[in-house]
Structures are given as structure tokens and as C-alpha cells.
Phi, psi and omega in degrees: 000319179297318179299317182298317179300316182294320179295321176300319180295321180298310182298319180294319180293321177299318179294322184284342184103195186279339180234147179294131174241238181273356178297151177300145179293115180290352184243023177302334182293342177280353173281351173287093192310312183243028173294147185299313180295317179299314180291330173295321176296316180300313183298321178294317179296315180301314182301313179298313184292318181296320178300317179290311186293319180286343176274353181288148190294339183269346192300306188299316181295316181294314181301310183299318180289322177302317182292320177301317183290314183292330181264002186296135176284353177277000176291160179282130174279095187299129186270154170219115184277124171228106184065238182265004185241157168255126175255156180206146174249127190227132171239147174205191185297327181274346182226076185299317181273339168110160176248128170267119190220171182208162171206172177285155179301316179300321180290323177298322181291346175292338184090348179221066185290154172264103185282140171260122176284124177273314179208129175265107186287326175301314180293322179294316180297321178292318178301317187263355180064038181237148177274065187286138170234127182287130181240015175110178183210159175233118188248149187273120176286160003269349184264349176054035180273316179270128182231149172257109182271141178251117179241126182256144171274110175074012176095007180293164176289328177295137185229158166260129182255130181222139181278135186228139178260105183296321181296321179276343183063039182205157174290147181284123178297120181076013184282186180298133179214129181235124177299168187304123177190171174275085190257138169249126185214144180206154183286144165256306172208187185303331187244012187215139176226155164272139182214138168237127186201191177270105180257016181107193184306129175085000183259003174246153174278171178301336178276356178090009178254174184297134174262342181235152171240141187228160173251119185248123181260146182304134175094343178268150178300145180303323180296341182262007180300137185286126176286128180239351178200148180208152175240202179257157178299333180281349176293164172282312180191167171226165178187163172230136180217158178261123176254135184252143168229093190064235180270352179272148177229157180224130177263120188238124174266143183232129171241125181249097176298328176224176179298329187248007179230152179206149169252134182244141181223137173274125178274122182241195185302151175057031175077003178296143177239135179239125183297130170269103197272065170257165182304146182299333184264004177278164178242129172283117184265359178135175171236119192231117182051043178082359183259131172282122182251125186226136171254137183261146173252348175216166181300144182215136175240086184287335178220249182252011181230134178267128174253133185286150170304133186100358181279157168247126184229162180212156179202153174303124189295317180298316178299317182297317182291342175270000173109356179283150185223031182275071181289150166264147176265116184266327178211133175238130181290161173235182178297339184242001185234153181213147176285136176260246182268163178227128178218170180218146170254195180298321186235000188227148166262141179242136178233143164254142184229138173263126173244106189047046169075012171241153196264149160222166181232140179235155177240131179245135178233141177261112183235126178051042178078009179228154179269134179243126181244139177214141179283140176273155185275095181233169179294143177271170166063038175206198181253132173247132179231131176282117185284312179197144175213157182216151180277009178259353183209157173264003175276131175220169181237142173217163181237157178228139175205157172221174182305325183244003181248111178304153176309134171236131176266129178246144167256133178243107179269155180054043176067015177113001177290332183234104184246129182223133172289124182266314186201142177237149170295149170292164176280102185285347173214159185280115180266005183303126177087347180282158183214157179236133174232151168250125180236170180230127173260158179257117179283178187297333180260009176094357178292139176274124184250113181286149170211151177259136181238118176256121188252144179285168176301148175057036179294135172230138181284066183260003176078009183240014178284123173301122189230132177249124183250124184243143179206166176225287171072050175190165171054028178068015181279128181262138179257078180273166181305141178208155180262124175235110175300326180294310177300318183301307184279329185280336190232298185299311183292346178261007173105007179270160174256146182235133184229136172244123182261128182264065185284162179292155190106337174275191180246017186305324179242033175081195183307323185296325181290324175291308188293339180294342183239023179278144169050247184295347181259015186301326184303335181298322179299319184288322177297323179300313184295318177299319181298318179298312182300316180292326177294320178298320180291315181298327181274000176079014177294317184207190176214167182306325179295338187239013182252128176236158180227154183216138177198152179227151180062240172301328174292335174289325173296317177304310181288332173297318178295317182297322176300318186274328184273322183224061179300342181286347187270346188221156178244001177207133182223119180252123187236106186250136178037053196267162155272133180219322177271088186280357171282330185241007184305322181287351179258358185247117177050236187274011189299328182299336179289349183257012181290339176289341175272316190254333189107174180253109184293351178274001179240193177296348178302331179305333179304322180262332178295321184290346178290334182238352185302115187302318181301327184267356183243012172293139179236137181292329185267006181282158177252086181271144171288163178293108184268159181236116182251137177228148174201188181222135177299330183265016176282106179256021174251296174257120188299133175298341178302332177301307181290320180302311184293322180297315181292321176301318181289321172299316179302314180298327181280349179092014180272145179292135181201147175245150181214133172219127179237113176285137185285346177227179173116342178064204182290340176288342181082349179205145182246356174210172184297326182293315178299315181297319179295321180292315181303313182292326176294323173302310187296312184283332171295317174301314182299314181294325178295322182278324190253355171083185180059050182288000000 
């Protein structure tokens, strides 16, 4: 049957010519995620690729070392402050699915805490005969004893929600329970929750998320939960959540017509809703000491002053709801700076800021009705991430890392007046003689595109250094410096160069950087990536025979486009959990939610989308390098059909291609350390085989 399907596809493709036009897609059957024929095709492809990849001389060594690193007890136990406790989720060799555990804040600060296991996911999975993957929890303040746990089967985005009593160490008998769905849920009080989920016909948006928000009271059937807010089927999602400012709370309803826009409403007495009238593309960052904190994505003139897109602004919330618009400016972007994350402690606002894609951190205090900002004393030239902060204490934790600097966890007491390094990762690879540079390439329209270049010891620009170029370029995601022990030992320590391209579509320079590559301007992101590759070649870092690229999700679309647009530039192409069929992306799983990024292929937008859609730009007569596609059967965000169909069509055309589909793992591609170690061993073994210098 599989052979018959493939032959039908071959005949249809031959009839249609070298590129897909208006002819029916001959590989639609591969979109049947768990269809018998589709899974038979997957098994056949996996068998061929695994046999090849595991036979490569580097595989066993890379896999073994990957697993050692991922299971190492020297890793940092990332903290999450909830009340008087620090919580952590931990995986190692003995706990493949992981332990959800906690300790007191004071004990955690000793550096050698005595952890109390809250829930053993391995034991739970074995007891219940389920492939459980822990996806987080939402706990009820102020004691954080009752929690709503999210458990995924195989790593999918869809979760089962179950109420858990931390003090008793057990699920609550007859407690809140939501069957598997893409559910959003949060506490109102001990006996009430806000929930958005799949309530049957008409209750989901076209993107597969909740269209209605409901108030669910303990003891009543889920189906009887009272609807309190609703959107349209064309929306991305809706929801209602409770936001806290100290002991005060605000119930806020959200309707998201697109991925990047939202309408916000304050829920008041008797179910009345009052619009929180900020721009639809702005983000509410919280209510802090009575101040409404908003980050802007476009210029806004709420009164007599214009605030630039990328600014952070604040105003007394009660005054704002009465119609006043006298905002204060808390952060203003420049040509080289952009706002990163925003967090708060008991008395301070914390900001991370990117300056030419490297981080600094600032603390804001409201004194005598005015905001005072000061930079905190942190390491330069790397990435700073706020690990956890709470409105119950001024102690918070943050991490610092660079390409060659292992992650270091810092504790900041008194809002950052007292900063101390608590723990660093060991050096999982030898960085002696390695160096990091930031360079700028010139894109096709003259824009300067930054990229980071990590060079091996004794580098000489002879053009033959095996080089891996990584990119993303979408959804405001910034690619700042980061430490990867896997990249380090698998690639850098073996003589490879590593490059991260900060192309447009990301958030490295704020909203303008993202908006420059939206919809009809998408090609700019691809031109930027090409410009970085050509700059590397022109400078003698590498050559097409020794240059490989890697990207996942939207980055998988990027590398898929690079495969079809410029196959002459690379000798290895890694395409992970990708979008590739841009004619049907909006009809597959969560794809409709991304039309604000790419456009709507069911309209005239297809005129520009079809110019780069990888699935539609494959050519029989092209000379493609042997590409490697990976995905997951349990990816319920980006449909595995994208990768399946692309590979089937390349195979039918006679192009060399590798394919691996993990049967679990969700959009991450792996649900435990063993799977992650194996996936990366596949990838780097493939890279060394293609790019040489093993």
C-alpha cells in the first residue's frame, strides 16, 4: 500500500512538472499523523537513517558524552520561588522523566540543599501506565499548597490538568481534573478556577486554542462551568487570569485576534468588563505598586507625548482607568538597544536590556512619585536571564552565560545591592585558545546584520574550517550569547567554528527588527542569513564545502528556504520540527495562529508566500546537499506532515535526504535526556560526515 501511494505521488508530480502548482498535493496522506500508512512510511525512513547515522564513527562517542552532560549532577538546579520555598524540576540518569521537588529558600542558599520530593514523574508514569511528561504547575497563593499540574502524553502541548496537594504529596481526590486538551487554567480561590479548554463543538478557535473562558467551581461538572468571556473562531485564543499586586488582585480577560495583538478587559462586579485601553499590539507587563506597566511595539501618543515602539511606560492604574494618560517613561530604546525581560520583586522592577545583542540588567524604584533607574553590577558581554523573582521578597536569582562561559547562577539580595555567585556549571569542554567575535554582514538592502562567531584554537582563515551557522529570525525571538555544552564538546572542541546570526524577524533590536521581516517582507530574513554566510566565506572562515546550517520550528522554515534558494552555499542542512508547506500551514494544528507572522496563504498573500515556500520550490534538476530533517509524531504545534511531505517529495525526485521522526517528544523533539542525547548525536555525526575534519 505504501508503494502504491508513493507511485501515485510520483505520477502526479511528473504530470505537474518540476514544481507544485495547482495540482493536488500527492502526499496529503502523510498529514494523517497516526495513520497506518503514514506511520509505516515513518518507520521505513527512520530505519534507513538510524542505520546510517549510528554507523558513523563519531556517533557512539558523541552520544555517550551527551548523556553524561545531560545527566550530570553538577548541573545547576534552576530555582523557582513560591512563597517560602524554592521549587525545581530535575532529571538525571535515575530519574528520566524527572522529580518535582522543593526546599526552603534558606536551605537553597546554602548551596547544598536537602530536597524534598514533591512528585516523582517516573513513578507516576509507571504506576498509571502513561507516558507522562511534566509540563509545569500553577499553585494557589499565598501558601502554594494546592497546585494544578499539567501532564503531557509524550511531550505534546496538549495536557491533562490534575489538582495536587503539595502538603499531602498526593492528587486531590475528586479535585479539579481536565482531560487532555490545550488548556489554560488559573486559580481564583481554593474552590474556583478560570479555565479555557476544549468544551466541544464551537469552543475552540481555528488555531486549536480556547475560544471561551469559563469560571469553574469545585464540585460542578466541567461542562457546566459558567462562560464569562468569549472570542471569535478566527481569534488565536481567549482567556481570563488573576493578576496580583501585593495583596490586591485584578481579573483580566484577554482576547487575541492575532498572534501579536490582544484586547484586554478588567472584569468588575456582576460580570461587567471595562476595556484596558492600551494599543492592541502592546503588552501588559503587570501591575506593580498600583502602576500599570506596559511595553510598546509601535509608537504611541496617549496624551501630548509620543513614546517610541520598544519603550516601557507606566501610569497609576486607577488614574488610567478613569481616563488619564500621563504615562512615565521607564525605558526608551535606542538604535542599538532593546528591552528584554521584565520582572518584579517586593519593591523593585527588574529589566534586562540588549545592547548590540549582549545583556545588561537594570533595577527601577519608584521614589516620591518618580522612577529611578540604575544598572546592576553584572558580568558584561553575555546573556543575563532572570531565573525567578517574587513579590514576597527582594531576593531574586539570575543567570549569566556566554558562548565560552558556563552558566553561573547568582543570588541578588536586597534587590541587587548584594550579588553573589552561587553555582557555576563545570567547563564541559576545554575552551583554551577559543575566541568569540561579533561581526556585521551587509544584507541585500544595506542593513547591517550582526552575528557571533566562535572560533576554534589556532584558527587561520584558510576557508576550510567546518562551520555551523544557526539562525531563527522570527516571532521577536532574540539569539543572544549562550553556553551549550553539547555544541562545545560535539563541535567546537573538535575544531569546528560556530556562528549565530541575528537576522531580522527576531527581537535583537526591538520591534523594528521583528517588523522588518513580517509577511511580504519575509525574504529580508532569508537575505540576512545569506549575507552572513557569504561574509563568512568572503573572510575565509569557511567555504560551501565546509559550511552547514541548523534551525528548528520557524528556524526549520529558515533552513528549508536556504536549502531551496541557495543550495550552493552549504554542504549540510539541518531542518528540525519545521514549517515547510506554506500553502497549508494555516490549516495544520496551531498554524492559523501564525498568519500575523507569515500572512494568509488563502488570500493574495500567497503571491509572496509561494516565492519562498520550501515545499513548493523544490526542483528536480537542483543540486541539493544531503539534508537532514527531524520532527516528532507528538508535535501538536508544528504538524509533522511538513517534514514528512518535504522528505517524500525530495526522495521521489532522487535527492539525497535523511529523516528521523521521534515518536514522542512534542515540539521539543525529545521528552527525556536519553532522547535528547541521541538526537544531538545524530545531528553532529551527520555534520562531521558532511563537513569533514572528523
